[in-house]
N, C-alpha and C positions, 0 to 999 in steps of 0.2 A: 508474320506482321500482328501483331496482339489483338485480338477481338474487342469489339467493345467494351464486354463484361473485363476483360482480363485489365483493360486502361483504364475501369472504371476501379475497380477494385486494389489496383496499385495506387492511384492516386487518393484513394481512401484510407488505405493501409499508411502512408505516409505522413497522412493529416494525424492517421491514430498515433503513427511514433511520437511526433510529435507533443501530441497526447498523454501519452505515457512519460513519454520526461518531464514538460510540466505537472501534473501528478504526484511524480516521484521528488521531485524538487518540493514538492508543497507539502509533503509529508516529514520534509527535517527543516524546513525552512523555519518553522515553527520553533524549533528551538532558542535561535537568537531574539526572534518577534516577542517571544512568551513574556519578559518582563513589562515591554511596554505595552503589551496588546493589556495585559491585566490594568494598567493604568488605564487606558484608553474607555477600557469596559466600566471602569468603578470600581476595581479591585486594585486594595491597602498590596504592599509588595510582602508583606507576611500571611496573607492570605492564599495562599499556594495551592490548599488544597482544594477551595472553591473555583479556582485554575484547571483543576486535572483536568473537566469535561472536557478543555478545551482541545484535549491530545487524546481522550479517550473513544470519545464523542468522532474524531476521524477515522480512528482506528475500527471503532465500532461499524460506522458505515461502511468503510472498506472492505470489510468481510462479511456483513450478513446477508448483503445484497447480491451477494459474487455468483452464488448459485442457480435463484432466478434469472438473471440478466445473462448467464453463459447458456442457459438451458432455450430461454424467449430468443435469443441471438441464432439457436439450432432450428427451432420452427418456426422464424421470421424473417431472416436471414442477418445480416451482420452489419450493413449500412444504415435501418433506422437505429439497432440501439448503439451504436456508434456516435451516431445526430443524437438521439435521447442522452446518452451518457456526457456528452459535453455538452449539452443544453443544464441537465442536473447541473454539472461541476462549474459554468458558469454563474447560474442561481445561487449556489453557494457562496462562490467568490463574491457574487455583488450583497449580499447579505453579510458575511465577513466582514469588508469592506465597511461597509455604510452601518456596523450597529453600533449604539451607544452601550449596550448594557450587557449582561453575560448571556440572558436567551438566546438575544440576534445572531451573537457571536458563535454559539454550541449551536443552533439549527443551522446556520452555515456551513461551519466544519464540518456539521454530518454529511451534510449533500456534498461538501468537497469529498469527502472520502466516498459517500455511495457514487458520486460519479466517475470519479479520479481511479477509483477501483478497478469500476466495471469495465475501462479502457483494456486494462493488459487482457483478461481472458479473450476479448473481440480480438483487440488485435493479433493474438497468437493463432486464433481458430481462424481468420483473415490469414496469417500464412499458410497453411493447410489448404487452405482454399484454392490458393492461387497454387500454390508449388506440389509437387509430387514429392513423398517420402525422400526417395535419394535428392533430391536438391533443396531441401528447406533448410538446411546448415546454416548457411550464412543469413538469410531475412532473420531467423529463430537468435542465431547469434547475436544481430543487430538490435533486435527487440529487449533479448537481456543485458545488452551492454547499455542501449539508452536506459530502462528501468533503474541499472547500478548506476550510470550516470548519475541521477539525479542524488544519489545521498553526497555527491563532492560538488556538486553546481547550487543545491538548496542553501546551504551554509553562505558559502560566497554571494549569490544571487540577495539571499537576506541581508546579508552585511554591505553589498553594493549599494542596496535601495534605502537601508537605515542610514546610511552616511550622508544621503543630500535630501531624504526626507522621513516621515513619520510609517508606523507599521501597518497605517491602511495601505498605501502608496504599492506594498506587497501584493494584495490580492486585487487591490483596482488593475493592476497590470494581468493578475492571472484572468480577473473579468473579461480585461481588451482581447488577449489572447484567444480564450478559451471562445469567445463568442466570434472571434475571426473563424477560429477553427469551426465551429460549427457552422457558420455561415459555410465553409468551406465543404462539408460534409455535406449539407442540406442541396447545393451545387451540383455535388455530385453526382447524386440521387436525382435529379433533372437530365442529367447526360445517360440514364443507363442504370441496369440492374449491373450487380457484381454477381460474380460465380455462385454464391451461397443463398442470392435473395431469387424470391419470383418475381417474374418478367413484369416490369410496370407496365400500367398502362398509358399510350400516348398522351401527350401532353406537355405545356410547359412550365418549368420549375416553378413553383407557387410562392413567388415572391411579396405579394398581398399576404400569405400566411407567416413568413419568416417576418415581415414588418411588424404584424397582430402580434404572435409573440414576442419577440423584443420587447415590444410595447408594455404590454403584459406586465412579463415578467420586472422591466423597469420601476415600473408605477407602482408593485405589489412591495416588492423590494424596499423602496423608499417608505411606503405607509408604514410599512411593520416596523420599520428601523429608526426610522424618525431621524433623522438625520439633525444634528444640533444646529448645522451649517446652515439648511434650510430651512427649518424649523422657527430660529431663530433673522430669518432676512422680511425687510422690513413688504419686499416686493415681491417672492414667493413663500410666505409664511400662511397666508389662506389659504394653500393647498392643504396644510395639516389640519385646518382648524374642523372641528365636526359640525355638520350643517342640524345634527339632531344630538343635543348637551347628552353627556356619557358615553356614548356610543362611536368608539373611533374609527367602525368601520363606515362609518357616513363623511368621511374626509374626502375631498374633490378627487386625493389621488387614490383613495381606496375603488370611491366607484368608479373612475376611469379604468383601474386596474380589472374590475369586474367587468365590466362593458368588453373591454378590449379582451379578456380570457373568453366571454363567451362568443363572442365573433371570431376568435381564433380556431374555436371546437367547433363554430360552427362552421367556417373556412375546412379543416383538415376534413372533416364527415362528408363534406360534397367536392371537394378539390379533385380531379381526377390526378392529377398525382401531388399528395400530400405528404407533407415533411415528415410526420410520423403515422404509423397506420391504426387511426384513430379505431377506425372504423370497425377491423380483425381484434381490436385489443381482449373483445369477453371471451373471442372465439381462441385465441395467441394462449393467454392466461391460463384456459383450463386445458389445453394442450400440452402447455408449462408447467401444469398442476402446480395450481398458485396455493391452495391448504400444506401440501408436501415443504414448499419453501419458504412458507410463515415456521411452518414446526422445526425446520431447519437451521433456519436463521434466528427463532426464540433460544436455537439449543447453542451455535455460535456466538447469541450476543450476550448468552451466560459464560460462555469458556473466557470471551476477550474481557467481561469487566471484570470476572474474579482476578485477572493478571494484570489486565492494563490500569488498572485504579489501585493497585497494591504498592505500596514503595519498598521497592527492590532490596532498598539497605538495611531494614529492622522488619521485612513478613514477606512468606511465600506467595502469600492471596491474600485478597482484599478481607476483612473481619466479617463481610458479608457476604466469603467464597464459597462456605458450605453450603450454602442455599443456595445460591448459583448454580455451583454445579450437580446440586440435587435437582434442580427446574430444569438443569441443559440435559439431565439424564433422563427426565420422563419425557421432554419434549424430542429427543433423542429416539425411544422405545416408539413414543407415539407416530414417528418421522419413520423408522424400521418398519411397523405397523401398515402404515400410510404406503410404502414403498408395496408391500407386498402385494394390497391390493387394488387398487388404482391401477386402473386401463391406460391411464399415458402418466407413469409416476415421473419425477421430476430428476431423477439419476435413474436411466436406462438401464438393466443389468449389465447390456454389450458393453457399457461405456465402462466398466470395470472390473470385467469380466476376464481379460486378459491377465497372465502374471507381470507384467508388463507397465499394465495400465496402473494397478495397483499397487505395484510396486513403483513405481515411478514417485505417488503419491506418499508413502514409505519413506524413499530417499528425501523428496523435499522435506517434510517434516524432520527429520537429522542434522538436513543443511542449514534449515531455519535456525533450528536449536541453537549449532556450534556456530553459525554466522556472528549472531546477536552476543555472543561472548568478547569476541573481537572487537565490534566496534563498540562495542560498552565499556569493556575494561582494561582496552589499551591505553586511551585518554587518563584513565586513572592512575593508571600504572607508571605513566610518566609524567602525571603530575607528583608523585608520592616519588623516584627513584630520581626522578631531573633539578638539582639544587633551582633554585626560583623561578622553574618552568612554572607559564601561568597558564590558561582556556586555550591561549594560542596556539602556545608552544604543543600542548597535547594534544591538538588539531590537528598540528601540521607532523606529526609524528602516524597519527591514524590515517591520514591523509596516503601516504604511502598504500596502503593497503588498499586502499578506499580507490586509487589512481586505475593500480593493476584491475582489481575487478572487472571493467569493461572490457580491458583490452585483453583478458582471459575467454572471456566470453566470446568475442569477435574470434579471436583464436580454437576454442573447442566447434564454434559453428564451421568455420574453412575447414578444420581438420573431421568432420563428420559428412565429409564427401569422398575420406577413404577409410575411417577409421568405423567401427560400432559404437553408437552410443556409452554400450557397458563398458568398454575399455578407457573409451575417454571419461567416461565421466567416475569408473573407480581409481583412475590415474591422477584426475583433476582431486579427488576428496583426500587418496592419499596423499597427494601432495602438501595437502590443508590441515591435515593427520599431520605430519610432519610439521609443520610450521608451527602447531600447536602444541604439541612435544615440546619445543625448543623456549615458546613461551611461556612454557611453564617453569621452566628451570629460570627464569629471568628476575633478577634480583639488583637489590643495588648495584650501580655502575654500571647498567646495561642501559640502552635507548641510545648508547654516545658513540656507535661505530658502526661501520660499514654492514659489516656484519651481521647487525641488527638490522639496518633498513632492509636488506638483503631477504633475510625470514620475513618479512612484511610483505613484500614484494613477493615472494612463491607464494605465502600464503594467498593473498590474492589472487594470483595466477591462475591457485590450483581453484578455489573459489567459481571463479570465473571460469573457469575451465566445463566447470559441471553442468551449466547453465542449460548451455543449447540442449545436450545429449540427452538429460531428463525431459525437458520438453519433448525433442524428438521422438524418443521414445515410444511417450504416450500417446500424439499425436499418429504418431503410425501403427499401435496397438487399437486404437479407440477408434470405431467405425465414424465416417465422415459425418452421417448427421447427430453425431454427440460431442464433437469438434468443441464447442464452446462451454456445455457444461464440464465436461473434463478438463479442460483449460482452466476453469475458473474452483474446481477442488484441487487442483495441482497451486494455484497460489494461496489460496484456504489454507492447506497445509502446511505449506513455508510459514505464513505468519501466525498458526497459532501454536508452530516449531519456537518461533521467534518470541512470543509470548511467554510460552509455557517454559520453555528453556532459560530463559531469563530468570525467571521465577526461580524456576530447580537450581539451576547453577549459581546465583547469588546466594540461595539458600545452603548449599555443600560449599559456599566460599565463606557464609557467616557462623558457620559449625566451627571451621577449621582458624578465625578469627579468634572467635571469644576462647577455644580452646589456647593456644598462645598467650592471652592477653590476661589469663586467669592465672598461666606462672610470672607473668613479668611483677616483679618488686615495685612499691609504692614509688615517687619520686621521694617523698620521705625516705625513706629509705635507703633510695641511692646516691640522692645526693642530699645529706641533712642538714648541709651550712644552705642551698638554696631550691629547695624543691619544687618552688616556681619558674626557674629557669636553668631546665637539668637537662642536659643533652644528653645524659647516657638513658632517659626516660624516653626523651622522641626519639632517639634510633630505636628504642624496642618499640617502640609503638610503631614505628616505623616498618619495621621488621615485620610484625603482626600482618600490617597491610599487605603485603608483600607475601607472605605465606597464606593472606585468602586468597589474593588474586592468581597464583600458584593453584592453589584449589581449583578455581574457576577455571582457569586453563586445562588443567587437567581434564576435568567432565567434560569438555567441550573438545578435548581429543579424541575422547573415549564417543562423544556423539556424530564425532567427523569419519571414524573409525567404521561404525556401524553406517554410517551414509555410505562409504568406500564398498563395505563387503556389502549391503545392498543392492546396488551399483551392479557388482558384478554378478552377485547371483540372482538377481531377479529383471535385470535389462536385457539379458543377451538375446540376440537376436537368431527368432524363428525364422525355417525357412517360408512359412506363407504367415502374412499377415491377414486380420479382420478385413484392409481395406481393401488387399489386394483379392 
């Protein structure tokens, strides 16, 4: 029979997995919602650059808080961090759903990214808390499969909502599900502590604290975003009228939010079983090395903005990229100095001392760089080589790869019961390399046969097959008390690989495109009679785009091969692990 701690942990894990799926879907849902969202926050259709923060700030929030959140979960336990992450994600969903301007939507997207991104390393670490190394394969495969499934369900979820409602409904649904998950994890803490969490004092679940927190969150969100439906209401509009001229913080809603927040904090400081460990917050942040986390967050933020804000079609990095990267280098140097001198550094040396620990980070970096090429460039290739193909047709072509990803992740977790991480991850990435090598030969006339579908499916299975083994190798090598921060670094490595890989591989492809375009004769030469409607010229341009994508796939194949080689050399099992 399972102990109470195990039952509590597994119940929290189930809620965490649902949260990971929700956050992963939210990463991709903006692809379809962005045009309507721009209009809803007051932007014109041609102001795409001003809408870029709606995407980049989500990625920024997703990445920069991960090391701190992972380390805090090592110090204070997984369940409080899981509860707090869901609260942040829910608050971000509320702000985004009710935003009438760009600022409110950007803040909401940042909070969604911060809360949703934090769920992944905490959930992975919770798996390691609940299962011994030899039995982690299947649950790790499940978490990986759910994370990849979000790329499939996100656009479908967005399309289904947009078919019957506007873009705000997407984030209201996120708010409702996030709030339910928050209540579930908070109630779970009331039933007992998980294995990684310090024993909680006796007491009933803090229902009063939950109601105060939700009330403060709701009032603050409405006061800040000032939705037009409420502001123009005859009955409820008074709630947004300032009691002191020119001071928006004096509206009844803002004052109510302040009072409820003070009551919530007071309740959390005095309740025997609080929802959030506010009483221990100063000690926890000291133990988690907040200064080191801020330095690493600044460094990661500069890297994210360098590549996330850039337009891959025309530039390798944002115009301010050199300055951002210089700032990141300074912050990294300061972080390294802090790491060597802090009594309790953000990343304990034991977390990355083993070859398999830092090897998993290297492999994850190259996996991300190769994976993003398939996700971005296969739809472009489909629209280029398939006559009459629109955006939906291109998405359906990519769907073959995306559906195979979670299936491969589950298979990789199941196979870990009999085979080592190095063999499985190396084999999976070798299969992915082979698939990308074939894609590098695709041209006009491709993507219309069963064999091409089989290549996409095989590549998806290969990438998915490597997910659980890489996670398992890292968690087996890192000490138990560092699983949170180690898992966070793994997620960071993959995200940085995706962002930098997209820019670098696109730059390689563009160089090939410009080289081919230089050799194309002008329409006036190829078709002197009708240069404005010239098939030979159009065919030449199409072939140039195909050669660009072929160069990009070739570069991605090199990254996948590096991941396969790194997995074989760096993830090999040793007779003794740090944990044993």
